[in-house]
All heavy atoms as TSV, in Angstrom:
chain	resi	resn	atom	element	x	y	z
A	1	MET	N	N	0.823	-1.168	0.024
A	1	MET	CA	C	-0.024	-0.027	0.050
A	1	MET	C	C	0.922	1.226	0.054
A	1	MET	O	O	1.955	1.278	0.622
A	1	MET	CB	C	-0.942	-0.037	1.255
A	1	MET	CG	C	-2.007	0.886	1.221
A	1	MET	SD	S	-3.186	0.250	-0.032
A	1	MET	CE	C	-4.449	1.575	0.148
A	2	VAL	N	N	0.393	2.322	-0.630
A	2	VAL	CA	C	1.192	3.488	-0.787
A	2	VAL	C	C	0.650	4.602	0.079
A	2	VAL	O	O	-0.515	4.707	0.227
A	2	VAL	CB	C	1.093	4.050	-2.314
A	2	VAL	CG1	C	1.835	5.369	-2.355
A	2	VAL	CG2	C	1.742	2.983	-3.202
A	3	SER	N	N	1.482	5.283	0.813
A	3	SER	CA	C	1.068	6.330	1.698
A	3	SER	C	C	1.058	7.592	0.882
A	3	SER	O	O	2.136	8.102	0.347
A	3	SER	CB	C	2.122	6.493	2.878
A	3	SER	OG	O	1.811	7.695	3.484
A	4	ARG	N	N	-0.155	8.268	0.652
A	4	ARG	CA	C	-0.300	9.454	-0.163
A	4	ARG	C	C	0.497	10.544	0.450
A	4	ARG	O	O	1.082	11.377	-0.294
A	4	ARG	CB	C	-1.766	9.809	-0.206
A	4	ARG	CG	C	-2.543	8.870	-1.063
A	4	ARG	CD	C	-3.935	9.322	-1.191
A	4	ARG	NE	N	-4.780	8.274	-1.918
A	4	ARG	CZ	C	-5.889	7.880	-1.567
A	4	ARG	NH1	N	-6.518	8.582	-0.614
A	4	ARG	NH2	N	-6.527	6.983	-2.277
A	5	THR	N	N	0.585	10.695	1.737
A	5	THR	CA	C	1.231	11.792	2.394
A	5	THR	C	C	2.711	11.795	2.148
A	5	THR	O	O	3.305	12.746	1.739
A	5	THR	CB	C	1.020	11.819	3.882
A	5	THR	OG1	O	-0.398	11.830	4.169
A	5	THR	CG2	C	1.672	13.010	4.539
A	6	ARG	N	N	3.315	10.591	2.251
A	6	ARG	CA	C	4.739	10.375	1.926
A	6	ARG	C	C	4.997	10.641	0.479
A	6	ARG	O	O	6.158	11.234	0.065
A	6	ARG	CB	C	5.216	9.026	2.341
A	6	ARG	CG	C	5.227	8.830	3.791
A	6	ARG	CD	C	5.874	7.433	4.135
A	6	ARG	NE	N	5.621	7.247	5.554
A	6	ARG	CZ	C	5.374	6.019	6.058
A	6	ARG	NH1	N	5.386	4.923	5.256
A	6	ARG	NH2	N	5.147	5.866	7.346
A	7	VAL	N	N	4.171	10.234	-0.470
A	7	VAL	CA	C	4.375	10.492	-1.906
A	7	VAL	C	C	4.333	11.890	-2.165
A	7	VAL	O	O	5.238	12.386	-2.939
A	7	VAL	CB	C	3.328	9.718	-2.729
A	7	VAL	CG1	C	3.397	10.112	-4.173
A	7	VAL	CG2	C	3.543	8.180	-2.489
A	8	VAL	N	N	3.367	12.641	-1.583
A	8	VAL	CA	C	3.272	14.119	-1.815
A	8	VAL	C	C	4.460	14.849	-1.301
A	8	VAL	O	O	5.039	15.634	-2.004
A	8	VAL	CB	C	1.925	14.599	-1.233
A	8	VAL	CG1	C	1.952	16.120	-1.252
A	8	VAL	CG2	C	0.800	14.097	-2.011
A	9	LEU	N	N	4.880	14.535	-0.051
A	9	LEU	CA	C	5.988	15.237	0.459
A	9	LEU	C	C	7.294	14.864	-0.148
A	9	LEU	O	O	8.163	15.783	-0.555
A	9	LEU	CB	C	6.160	14.841	1.976
A	9	LEU	CG	C	5.057	15.477	2.820
A	9	LEU	CD1	C	5.166	14.904	4.334
A	9	LEU	CD2	C	5.044	16.963	2.904
A	10	GLY	N	N	7.449	13.618	-0.656
A	10	GLY	CA	C	8.606	13.243	-1.459
A	10	GLY	C	C	8.724	13.903	-2.688
A	10	GLY	O	O	9.734	14.369	-3.149
A	11	MET	N	N	7.562	13.964	-3.389
A	11	MET	CA	C	7.563	14.593	-4.748
A	11	MET	C	C	7.740	16.129	-4.567
A	11	MET	O	O	8.352	16.775	-5.468
A	11	MET	CB	C	6.280	14.287	-5.458
A	11	MET	CG	C	6.196	12.817	-5.867
A	11	MET	SD	S	7.716	12.162	-6.669
A	11	MET	CE	C	7.457	13.031	-8.299
A	12	LEU	N	N	7.281	16.793	-3.549
A	12	LEU	CA	C	7.576	18.164	-3.296
A	12	LEU	C	C	9.004	18.416	-3.103
A	12	LEU	O	O	9.557	19.424	-3.592
A	12	LEU	CB	C	6.760	18.644	-2.045
A	12	LEU	CG	C	5.259	18.967	-2.379
A	12	LEU	CD1	C	4.616	19.266	-1.000
A	12	LEU	CD2	C	5.122	20.027	-3.373
A	13	VAL	N	N	9.702	17.472	-2.371
A	13	VAL	CA	C	11.177	17.696	-2.166
A	13	VAL	C	C	11.847	17.590	-3.541
A	13	VAL	O	O	12.778	18.346	-3.869
A	13	VAL	CB	C	11.631	16.731	-1.170
A	13	VAL	CG1	C	13.216	16.613	-1.195
A	13	VAL	CG2	C	11.146	17.020	0.197
A	14	LEU	N	N	11.498	16.570	-4.375
A	14	LEU	CA	C	12.034	16.329	-5.585
A	14	LEU	C	C	11.723	17.572	-6.585
A	14	LEU	O	O	12.600	17.911	-7.352
A	14	LEU	CB	C	11.562	14.998	-6.190
A	14	LEU	CG	C	12.148	13.744	-5.572
A	14	LEU	CD1	C	11.436	12.564	-6.190
A	14	LEU	CD2	C	13.529	13.702	-5.696
A	15	ALA	N	N	10.615	18.079	-6.475
A	15	ALA	CA	C	10.229	19.256	-7.300
A	15	ALA	C	C	11.108	20.509	-6.963
A	15	ALA	O	O	11.495	21.152	-7.852
A	15	ALA	CB	C	8.676	19.575	-7.122
A	16	ALA	N	N	11.272	20.709	-5.561
A	16	ALA	CA	C	12.176	21.757	-5.176
A	16	ALA	C	C	13.526	21.552	-5.628
A	16	ALA	O	O	14.179	22.539	-6.116
A	16	ALA	CB	C	12.128	21.826	-3.657
A	17	LEU	N	N	14.036	20.374	-5.759
A	17	LEU	CA	C	15.370	20.077	-6.249
A	17	LEU	C	C	15.436	20.393	-7.785
A	17	LEU	O	O	16.379	20.835	-8.300
A	17	LEU	CB	C	15.796	18.670	-6.035
A	17	LEU	CG	C	16.201	18.335	-4.558
A	17	LEU	CD1	C	16.385	16.790	-4.443
A	17	LEU	CD2	C	17.419	19.069	-4.109
A	18	ALA	N	N	14.320	19.946	-8.500
A	18	ALA	CA	C	14.221	20.238	-9.881
A	18	ALA	C	C	14.218	21.658	-10.151
A	18	ALA	O	O	14.901	22.213	-11.128
A	18	ALA	CB	C	12.979	19.450	-10.477
A	19	PHE	N	N	13.435	22.490	-9.490
A	19	PHE	CA	C	13.427	23.922	-9.654
A	19	PHE	C	C	14.773	24.541	-9.335
A	19	PHE	O	O	15.182	25.466	-10.017
A	19	PHE	CB	C	12.238	24.535	-8.847
A	19	PHE	CG	C	10.934	24.313	-9.308
A	19	PHE	CD1	C	9.891	23.902	-8.523
A	19	PHE	CD2	C	10.577	24.598	-10.672
A	19	PHE	CE1	C	8.663	23.657	-9.064
A	19	PHE	CE2	C	9.402	24.307	-11.221
A	19	PHE	CZ	C	8.433	23.856	-10.328
A	20	GLY	N	N	15.417	23.987	-8.342
A	20	GLY	CA	C	16.754	24.499	-8.012
A	20	GLY	C	C	17.762	24.160	-9.046
A	20	GLY	O	O	18.607	25.041	-9.364
A	21	SER	N	N	17.590	23.011	-9.680
A	21	SER	CA	C	18.489	22.706	-10.880
A	21	SER	C	C	18.224	23.634	-12.033
A	21	SER	O	O	19.217	23.997	-12.706
A	21	SER	CB	C	18.348	21.293	-11.260
A	21	SER	OG	O	17.116	21.069	-11.921
A	22	VAL	N	N	16.971	24.069	-12.294
A	22	VAL	CA	C	16.756	24.985	-13.313
A	22	VAL	C	C	17.290	26.283	-13.011
A	22	VAL	O	O	17.904	26.963	-13.924
A	22	VAL	CB	C	15.110	25.132	-13.557
A	22	VAL	CG1	C	14.816	26.251	-14.436
A	22	VAL	CG2	C	14.646	23.881	-14.120
A	23	ALA	N	N	17.294	26.738	-11.780
A	23	ALA	CA	C	17.864	28.026	-11.434
A	23	ALA	C	C	19.398	27.964	-11.621
A	23	ALA	O	O	20.017	28.922	-12.068
A	23	ALA	CB	C	17.546	28.469	-9.961
A	24	LEU	N	N	19.977	26.845	-11.200
A	24	LEU	CA	C	21.438	26.686	-11.310
A	24	LEU	C	C	21.752	26.713	-12.834
A	24	LEU	O	O	22.795	27.270	-13.271
A	24	LEU	CB	C	21.940	25.416	-10.701
A	24	LEU	CG	C	23.395	25.063	-10.668
A	24	LEU	CD1	C	24.171	26.109	-9.973
A	24	LEU	CD2	C	23.683	23.732	-10.134
A	25	LEU	N	N	21.088	25.931	-13.615
A	25	LEU	CA	C	21.323	25.919	-15.085
A	25	LEU	C	C	21.234	27.330	-15.754
A	25	LEU	O	O	21.958	27.635	-16.635
A	25	LEU	CB	C	20.416	24.893	-15.805
A	25	LEU	CG	C	20.711	23.417	-15.489
A	25	LEU	CD1	C	19.521	22.540	-15.941
A	25	LEU	CD2	C	21.978	23.047	-16.130
A	26	ALA	N	N	20.244	28.056	-15.316
A	26	ALA	CA	C	19.958	29.368	-15.873
A	26	ALA	C	C	21.245	30.287	-15.465
A	26	ALA	O	O	21.667	31.111	-16.239
A	26	ALA	CB	C	18.748	30.008	-15.303
A	27	ALA	N	N	21.676	30.190	-14.211
A	27	ALA	CA	C	22.875	30.946	-13.788
A	27	ALA	C	C	24.109	30.555	-14.546
A	27	ALA	O	O	24.940	31.392	-14.821
A	27	ALA	CB	C	23.129	30.723	-12.369
A	28	MET	N	N	24.203	29.338	-15.042
A	28	MET	CA	C	25.417	28.774	-15.723
A	28	MET	C	C	25.172	29.118	-17.303
A	28	MET	O	O	26.067	28.715	-18.029
A	28	MET	CB	C	25.530	27.357	-15.573
A	28	MET	CG	C	25.971	27.015	-14.182
A	28	MET	SD	S	25.940	25.339	-13.828
A	28	MET	CE	C	26.970	24.617	-15.151
A	29	LYS	N	N	24.095	29.612	-17.659
A	29	LYS	CA	C	23.711	29.843	-19.101
A	29	LYS	C	C	23.833	28.458	-19.976
A	29	LYS	O	O	24.555	28.502	-20.943
A	29	LYS	CB	C	24.613	30.859	-19.701
A	29	LYS	CG	C	24.295	32.273	-19.068
A	29	LYS	CD	C	25.105	33.267	-19.689
A	29	LYS	CE	C	24.588	34.661	-19.240
A	29	LYS	NZ	N	25.188	35.380	-18.321
A	30	ALA	N	N	23.221	27.480	-19.444
A	30	ALA	CA	C	23.366	26.190	-20.083
A	30	ALA	C	C	22.501	26.053	-21.383
A	30	ALA	O	O	21.684	26.884	-21.601
A	30	ALA	CB	C	22.845	24.998	-19.079
A	31	ASP	N	N	22.726	25.059	-22.085
A	31	ASP	CA	C	21.986	24.809	-23.334
A	31	ASP	C	C	20.524	24.452	-23.049
A	31	ASP	O	O	20.256	23.915	-22.011
A	31	ASP	CB	C	22.702	23.656	-24.168
A	31	ASP	CG	C	22.144	23.518	-25.518
A	31	ASP	OD1	O	21.738	24.557	-26.142
A	31	ASP	OD2	O	22.148	22.386	-25.967
A	32	ALA	N	N	19.636	24.660	-23.937
A	32	ALA	CA	C	18.231	24.393	-23.707
A	32	ALA	C	C	17.868	23.038	-23.418
A	32	ALA	O	O	16.910	22.669	-22.780
A	32	ALA	CB	C	17.444	24.833	-24.927
A	33	THR	N	N	18.708	22.086	-23.988
A	33	THR	CA	C	18.436	20.655	-23.704
A	33	THR	C	C	18.522	20.245	-22.296
A	33	THR	O	O	17.696	19.497	-21.786
A	33	THR	CB	C	19.449	19.856	-24.465
A	33	THR	OG1	O	19.422	20.257	-25.896
A	33	THR	CG2	C	19.108	18.280	-24.344
A	34	TRP	N	N	19.490	20.955	-21.550
A	34	TRP	CA	C	19.653	20.600	-20.112
A	34	TRP	C	C	18.450	21.053	-19.314
A	34	TRP	O	O	18.112	20.468	-18.257
A	34	TRP	CB	C	20.928	21.222	-19.593
A	34	TRP	CG	C	22.116	20.599	-20.145
A	34	TRP	CD1	C	22.913	21.044	-21.148
A	34	TRP	CD2	C	22.640	19.316	-19.818
A	34	TRP	NE1	N	23.934	20.156	-21.439
A	34	TRP	CE2	C	23.706	19.016	-20.616
A	34	TRP	CE3	C	22.159	18.312	-18.876
A	34	TRP	CZ2	C	24.476	17.851	-20.426
A	34	TRP	CZ3	C	22.888	17.139	-18.725
A	34	TRP	CH2	C	24.041	16.914	-19.534
A	35	PHE	N	N	17.759	22.116	-19.724
A	35	PHE	CA	C	16.614	22.532	-18.966
A	35	PHE	C	C	15.418	21.480	-19.050
A	35	PHE	O	O	14.542	21.545	-18.234
A	35	PHE	CB	C	16.106	23.934	-19.497
A	35	PHE	CG	C	16.923	25.038	-19.126
A	35	PHE	CD1	C	17.959	25.439	-19.931
A	35	PHE	CD2	C	16.667	25.707	-17.890
A	35	PHE	CE1	C	18.781	26.558	-19.478
A	35	PHE	CE2	C	17.459	26.771	-17.456
A	35	PHE	CZ	C	18.511	27.237	-18.284
A	36	THR	N	N	15.450	20.678	-19.952
A	36	THR	CA	C	14.426	19.548	-20.069
A	36	THR	C	C	14.989	18.289	-19.417
A	36	THR	O	O	14.210	17.711	-18.620
A	36	THR	CB	C	14.099	19.261	-21.549
A	36	THR	OG1	O	13.699	20.427	-22.132
A	36	THR	CG2	C	13.046	18.203	-21.594
A	37	MET	N	N	16.206	17.919	-19.696
A	37	MET	CA	C	16.726	16.725	-19.144
A	37	MET	C	C	16.953	16.654	-17.652
A	37	MET	O	O	16.726	15.641	-17.004
A	37	MET	CB	C	18.013	16.320	-19.914
A	37	MET	CG	C	17.841	16.243	-21.413
A	37	MET	SD	S	16.581	14.996	-21.902
A	37	MET	CE	C	17.596	13.503	-21.733
A	38	ALA	N	N	17.592	17.777	-17.107
A	38	ALA	CA	C	17.913	17.702	-15.750
A	38	ALA	C	C	16.711	17.587	-14.760
A	38	ALA	O	O	16.693	16.743	-13.826
A	38	ALA	CB	C	18.861	18.942	-15.376
A	39	PRO	N	N	15.691	18.457	-14.928
A	39	PRO	CA	C	14.582	18.349	-13.983
A	39	PRO	C	C	13.858	17.058	-14.108
A	39	PRO	O	O	13.396	16.472	-13.116
A	39	PRO	CB	C	13.687	19.540	-14.370
A	39	PRO	CG	C	14.562	20.559	-15.050
A	39	PRO	CD	C	15.605	19.626	-15.713
A	40	LEU	N	N	13.660	16.607	-15.366
A	40	LEU	CA	C	12.933	15.316	-15.534
A	40	LEU	C	C	13.775	14.137	-15.044
A	40	LEU	O	O	13.166	13.151	-14.416
A	40	LEU	CB	C	12.675	15.050	-17.068
A	40	LEU	CG	C	11.544	15.868	-17.743
A	40	LEU	CD1	C	11.461	15.631	-19.149
A	40	LEU	CD2	C	10.273	15.676	-16.966
A	41	GLY	N	N	15.007	14.274	-15.151
A	41	GLY	CA	C	15.927	13.167	-14.561
A	41	GLY	C	C	15.854	13.204	-13.029
A	41	GLY	O	O	15.879	12.096	-12.433
A	42	ILE	N	N	15.880	14.358	-12.455
A	42	ILE	CA	C	15.731	14.414	-10.974
A	42	ILE	C	C	14.462	13.869	-10.500
A	42	ILE	O	O	14.378	13.077	-9.611
A	42	ILE	CB	C	15.908	15.916	-10.573
A	42	ILE	CG1	C	17.411	16.317	-10.758
A	42	ILE	CG2	C	15.517	16.173	-9.107
A	42	ILE	CD1	C	17.682	17.741	-10.462
A	43	LEU	N	N	13.325	14.283	-11.172
A	43	LEU	CA	C	12.067	13.834	-10.755
A	43	LEU	C	C	11.850	12.379	-10.868
A	43	LEU	O	O	11.430	11.626	-10.051
A	43	LEU	CB	C	10.919	14.573	-11.475
A	43	LEU	CG	C	10.721	16.056	-11.080
A	43	LEU	CD1	C	9.778	16.652	-12.062
A	43	LEU	CD2	C	10.261	16.136	-9.653
A	44	SER	N	N	12.145	11.822	-12.067
A	44	SER	CA	C	11.930	10.445	-12.356
A	44	SER	C	C	12.893	9.542	-11.598
A	44	SER	O	O	12.614	8.548	-11.012
A	44	SER	CB	C	11.948	10.117	-13.884
A	44	SER	OG	O	13.247	10.392	-14.398
A	45	GLY	N	N	14.156	9.915	-11.651
A	45	GLY	CA	C	15.247	9.102	-10.919
A	45	GLY	C	C	15.001	9.192	-9.410
A	45	GLY	O	O	15.165	8.071	-8.729
A	46	GLY	N	N	14.611	10.201	-8.912
A	46	GLY	CA	C	14.423	10.370	-7.500
A	46	GLY	C	C	13.086	9.550	-7.073
A	46	GLY	O	O	13.097	8.875	-6.041
A	47	ALA	N	N	12.026	9.606	-7.896
A	47	ALA	CA	C	10.904	8.836	-7.567
A	47	ALA	C	C	11.149	7.328	-7.707
A	47	ALA	O	O	10.717	6.582	-6.817
A	47	ALA	CB	C	9.759	9.167	-8.527
A	48	VAL	N	N	11.890	6.898	-8.715
A	48	VAL	CA	C	12.228	5.457	-8.718
A	48	VAL	C	C	13.103	5.030	-7.612
A	48	VAL	O	O	12.854	3.960	-7.018
A	48	VAL	CB	C	12.867	5.144	-10.179
A	48	VAL	CG1	C	13.488	3.851	-10.202
A	48	VAL	CG2	C	11.934	5.374	-11.260
A	49	THR	N	N	14.101	5.774	-7.227
A	49	THR	CA	C	14.880	5.505	-6.146
A	49	THR	C	C	14.173	5.423	-4.850
A	49	THR	O	O	14.293	4.487	-4.021
A	49	THR	CB	C	16.088	6.491	-5.959
A	49	THR	OG1	O	16.755	6.511	-7.282
A	49	THR	CG2	C	16.996	6.098	-4.889
A	50	ALA	N	N	13.345	6.442	-4.607
A	50	ALA	CA	C	12.519	6.438	-3.265
A	50	ALA	C	C	11.522	5.226	-3.286
A	50	ALA	O	O	11.448	4.584	-2.245
A	50	ALA	CB	C	11.774	7.743	-3.215
A	51	HIS	N	N	10.894	4.954	-4.435
A	51	HIS	CA	C	10.045	3.762	-4.369
A	51	HIS	C	C	10.785	2.515	-4.178
A	51	HIS	O	O	10.349	1.562	-3.417
A	51	HIS	CB	C	9.216	3.782	-5.732
A	51	HIS	CG	C	8.275	2.672	-5.838
A	51	HIS	ND1	N	7.184	2.621	-5.060
A	51	HIS	CD2	C	8.315	1.488	-6.581
A	51	HIS	CE1	C	6.471	1.500	-5.367
A	51	HIS	NE2	N	7.151	0.808	-6.281
A	52	SER	N	N	11.960	2.331	-4.844
A	52	SER	CA	C	12.730	1.025	-4.652
A	52	SER	C	C	13.281	0.922	-3.306
A	52	SER	O	O	13.465	-0.209	-2.814
A	52	SER	CB	C	13.866	1.031	-5.671
A	52	SER	OG	O	14.760	1.974	-5.423
A	53	LEU	N	N	13.476	2.022	-2.556
A	53	LEU	CA	C	13.953	1.915	-1.179
A	53	LEU	C	C	12.810	1.751	-0.184
A	53	LEU	O	O	13.072	1.593	1.008
A	53	LEU	CB	C	14.697	3.214	-0.812
A	53	LEU	CG	C	16.078	3.378	-1.532
A	53	LEU	CD1	C	16.679	4.691	-1.152
A	53	LEU	CD2	C	17.034	2.255	-1.047
A	54	GLY	N	N	11.601	1.847	-0.612
A	54	GLY	CA	C	10.430	1.604	0.208
A	54	GLY	C	C	9.987	2.774	0.950
A	54	GLY	O	O	9.237	2.632	1.917
A	55	TRP	N	N	10.393	3.994	0.531
A	55	TRP	CA	C	10.043	5.194	1.335
A	55	TRP	C	C	8.651	5.578	1.178
A	55	TRP	O	O	7.933	6.277	2.018
A	55	TRP	CB	C	10.953	6.411	0.925
A	55	TRP	CG	C	12.290	6.316	1.334
A	55	TRP	CD1	C	12.841	5.399	2.216
A	55	TRP	CD2	C	13.365	7.049	0.874
A	55	TRP	NE1	N	14.218	5.608	2.291
A	55	TRP	CE2	C	14.655	6.586	1.448
A	55	TRP	CE3	C	13.490	8.127	0.021
A	55	TRP	CZ2	C	15.875	7.229	1.329
A	55	TRP	CZ3	C	14.728	8.722	-0.209
A	55	TRP	CH2	C	15.924	8.240	0.413
A	56	PHE	N	N	7.947	5.029	0.105
A	56	PHE	CA	C	6.505	5.388	-0.066
A	56	PHE	C	C	5.603	4.355	0.466
A	56	PHE	O	O	4.357	4.549	0.369
A	56	PHE	CB	C	6.313	5.635	-1.517
A	56	PHE	CG	C	6.994	6.827	-2.177
A	56	PHE	CD1	C	7.263	6.839	-3.535
A	56	PHE	CD2	C	7.379	7.954	-1.407
A	56	PHE	CE1	C	7.908	7.940	-4.013
A	56	PHE	CE2	C	8.057	8.985	-1.986
A	56	PHE	CZ	C	8.297	9.069	-3.286
A	57	ASN	N	N	6.070	3.346	1.047
A	57	ASN	CA	C	5.230	2.262	1.573
A	57	ASN	C	C	4.718	2.563	3.013
A	57	ASN	O	O	5.504	3.177	3.790
A	57	ASN	CB	C	5.923	0.917	1.667
A	57	ASN	CG	C	6.299	0.422	0.209
A	57	ASN	OD1	O	5.687	0.821	-0.776
A	57	ASN	ND2	N	7.240	-0.451	0.170
A	58	LYS	N	N	3.529	2.215	3.290
A	58	LYS	CA	C	3.017	2.441	4.558
A	58	LYS	C	C	3.565	1.402	5.553
A	58	LYS	O	O	3.909	0.246	5.127
A	58	LYS	CB	C	1.463	2.145	4.627
A	58	LYS	CG	C	0.671	3.342	4.029
A	58	LYS	CD	C	-0.752	3.053	4.299
A	58	LYS	CE	C	-1.664	4.344	3.832
A	58	LYS	NZ	N	-3.023	4.012	4.019
A	59	LYS	N	N	3.786	1.808	6.770
A	59	LYS	CA	C	4.248	0.880	7.797
A	59	LYS	C	C	3.102	-0.088	8.312
A	59	LYS	O	O	1.902	0.247	7.901
A	59	LYS	CB	C	4.764	1.617	8.974
A	59	LYS	CG	C	5.910	2.552	8.639
A	59	LYS	CD	C	7.172	1.834	8.239
A	59	LYS	CE	C	8.196	2.801	7.900
A	59	LYS	NZ	N	9.285	2.289	6.981
A	60	ALA	N	N	3.386	-1.246	8.873
A	60	ALA	CA	C	2.327	-2.126	9.303
A	60	ALA	C	C	1.259	-1.488	10.183
A	60	ALA	O	O	0.106	-1.902	10.092
A	60	ALA	CB	C	2.991	-3.277	9.985
A	61	GLY	N	N	1.650	-0.598	11.067
A	61	GLY	CA	C	0.639	-0.089	11.967
A	61	GLY	C	C	-0.120	1.121	11.547
A	61	GLY	O	O	-0.999	1.680	12.251
A	62	ASP	N	N	0.164	1.710	10.379
A	62	ASP	CA	C	-0.391	2.890	9.905
A	62	ASP	C	C	-1.762	2.692	9.367
A	62	ASP	O	O	-2.108	1.880	8.564
A	62	ASP	CB	C	0.528	3.618	8.840
A	62	ASP	CG	C	1.774	4.140	9.520
A	62	ASP	OD1	O	1.779	4.284	10.725
A	62	ASP	OD2	O	2.707	4.404	8.731
């Protein structure tokens, strides 16, 4: 079972990291491709990693 609260909080953290990467890329005057690849990579890679580590699963007593 998936905990909705943990998923929302986890994705908010990942979204903040993605927006931070966009700001960093803008400061570095990066190529337009990086503005697509980096945030999507952070969001999808972070979500897959968090799910595989079991961070989004409910505990037995919840």
